[in-house]
N, C-alpha and C positions, 0 to 999 in steps of 0.2 A: 526480473517480472516482464516478460513481453517479449514478441516478434520483432517488435521496432525498437526492441531491447536488443537483439540478433544483429542489426545493424552497427550500433554502439560495440556489441562484443565482440563484432567481426562475424563469429562464428560460435556455434552452440559447442566450443570445445573450452576444454579448462584453462584458463588464464586467470589473470589478476581480477580478482571480486570488484564488482562496485559496489559502494556505500549507500548505502540506503535508510536516513534518519527515522526510525519510527516514531511518529506523531511528532513528526517534524522535530528539529533542536530545542527540543524543551528541557533538557535538563542542562540549563546555563543562565545564566545570572539574566532577571529580565523576561525570562520566557515563562511559557507554561503549553501543555500538552495541546497541540492540535488548534494554537493561535496561531494569529497572522506573524505574529513578531517569532513562532517555532521554524514556520516555513523561510519567513528571512533571513532567519540565522541560520537555516539549513544549507542554504543556496549559500552564502557570504562566507561559509569556511569550504566551498567547495565539494560537500555530498551530490551523488547523481542524481539523487530521490529523494524525495518527502513521500512518509506514505501519510495519508488523513484517515477518518473514520464518517461515515455520514450515516445519518437517521432519517428519515423522515415526521415531521410531528403529525399532530390529530387532525389538523386544515390543513395538512397535503405541503410544506414548506420543508426543502433541505436543507438542514443546519448539518455544524461540524462537529460532533465530539464521541469520547470513546466509551465510553459506560450509556447504559439500556436508561438512568437514570443520570441527573444533577439537581444538587441540593434537594433532593427529596421527590424533584417531579421526575414522573416517566415519561419520557422525550414522546413514543407514540401515541400515547393518551392525552397529550397535554397541545395546549395552542400554543404558536409558535413565539406570538407576544409575551407570553411567561416565559417561554425558554432562553428569546432572549434576551431578556432582563439578566440574567445570570450572569454573575461574575465569573471568569476562571481567577486562577492564582496572581495571575500579573497585573490583575485591574482590566484586562480585557473581559467584550463581553462575546457570548458564544456569537461564533461566526455565523452566518449562512452563508452554504456553500456556494453562492455566487460571490458574498465577499472575498472569499479564499480563493474562489477561480480568477478572479480578479487580479489579486496580488502576487498569485501565480502565473500571471501572463505579463505580467512584468520582470520576470525571474526566469535564469537561465535553465536551473535544475527540471528534468520530470516531475511528473506529482503520479505516484500510487492511491488510488482510490479503493477504499476499500468501504462496503454496502452492507452493513451490521445486520446482521439476521433479527428480522422483523416478525411479529406474531402471523403477520398475514403476508400468504403468498402474493395472493394481488396487489400488496403496495409494496412489494417488492418488486413485482413487473412494471409498476407506474415509477418504481424510482429510479428501475434502469433506463429506462425511457428518456426521464427527466434528465438523469446524471449525462448520459451519453449525449444527449441535446446542449445541454447548457455548456459540458466542454467543447464543443465546436464553436458553439457563440462567442466563448474566448480565443477564441483560435488554438485550443491546447489538445487537439484529438490525435496528433503526432508527437508529446510530447507527456500523454498520459497511457497508464496501465490501470486494468481493475483487480481484484482479488474480492474475495466473497467464500465464506465458511457455510453457507446455503448452498445444497447442490443446483437448486433453479435460479437464483440469483446467479449463481457460475456459468447456468448455460443460457441464462436469457442476454448475459454480457455478451458472450462470442457471438450469440446471433445479432443483436445491436451493435454491435462496437464496429467501427470503421476496421477496414483492412488496415493491418499495420500494427494495432494495438496490440495489446497483451493482454490474455486474460489468465488469471491465475486461483486455482482454487488452493485453500489452506487447512485443508485435513489432511490426513494420510491415509483417508480410506480409498485410495484408489493410487495403483501403480503407475507409473509413469506412461507403459503398454495404451493404459485406458484414456490417460489425461489426453494423450496422441488422438486417441480413437474419438472424442469428443469436442477436440477441434481446440484446447486446451493451447498454452503457448510455452508453460513448461511448469515444473512442482512449485510450489510453495507452502515448505512444510517448517514444522518448528523442529530447534535442533533436538529435543528430544526424539522425536520420530525417526530424524536424520542418524543420528548417533544408532537408533536400532537396524535401520535401513542405508547403510552407507554404501551399497550395491546400488541402491536406487540414481544415483549421481552418474555412475557410468551408463546404467539404463538407459538416463532422460538422455544424456549429450549423444549414444548412439541411435537416438532416434529423431536428433536433431532441437531436442527442446531444452529449455534453460533451467535452472534451480538456483532457486533465493532459497535464505534460511535465517528463521528468526525464532525470537528476540533473542539476539548474540551478545551479550555483555560484557562477559568476563575474556581474560586475555589468551586464558590456555583455550577455550573455546573457540575464541576467534583464527587462534593458529589451526585448531582442527579442522574448522571451515576451508581454510586458504588450503592447505595441506592435502584436501580432498575433493577440492577443484569446484567449488560455487563459483556459480557465477556472479551475484548478489551476495550481499548479508545486510539482514535490518538489525539496527542497533539502536541503541539507545544511547550508546558514548559512540558517537561518530568520529571524533579528534582524537579515540583511542585506536579503533581501527586503523583509521587514516596511517597515525602513526606507524603502525606495526606494518601497513603495507607501503608505506614509504623508507622501511629499512630495511625493507627485503628487495 
C-alpha cells in the first residue's frame, strides 16, 4: 500500500508479499478489532503493517472503529463522550485516533489508515486534513499510508499527504492506468475483484504501481496472491500467511 512502501519493496515488481494485519492482529487471545492491543500484537509478530479504520463523531473527534455503529450508536451522529465510553470485546474502550497513533509511534510496523465513507463529503475533507496533521504530529508521516472507498477522500488524501506517503483506492472502479493518472500509489482491491482481473497486477507493475489484495484468510487464496505477484496481502490471519511465506 504505498509509494513509501516502494522503498521497502525495492520496486513495483513481483516479489515476496508484505503482511498487513487487517484491523490489527485481532484474531488472537486478548485482542479485539482496531484495539490498541491489536496493533501492538501485530507489531510483536513482525507484521509489515497494521490496517485500521477511522470515523469522525458528531463533535468532530476522530475515533478508531470499523463499523458505522457501535453498541447501537451511530458514530457520525453521536458525541465523542458516548462513543469513547463503548467497550470492545477485549475490555478496552474505543480509542481515539490520537491514542492509536501515540501507541503506533512506539512500534516498528507501518500503519495503514482507512477513512470510512461518511454521509457528508465535507466531513471527509475535514477528517482527511486532521488525520494527516495528527499523523505528522506523532512523527509517523513516513510510516503511514492512506486508503478509502470514497473517491473524494481518496483524492483529498493524494493532495494532503506528504510526498512519500501512499494513497490507495479500495474499490475496483478504476483500472491501474486511471489510478496512476489520479496520483495513487497503487491498487488496493478485494480478492474477488483481483480474481476477476488478475491482469491488473501485471498492468499495475508495468506502470510502477503497487498491489495490495484484501481480505485474504484462506491458505489457498494466500497462495494465489503470492503466485500472482501481489506486493501486499491484507489478512485476518497474519501468522498463517507468515508461515506460508517462510516456507517459500
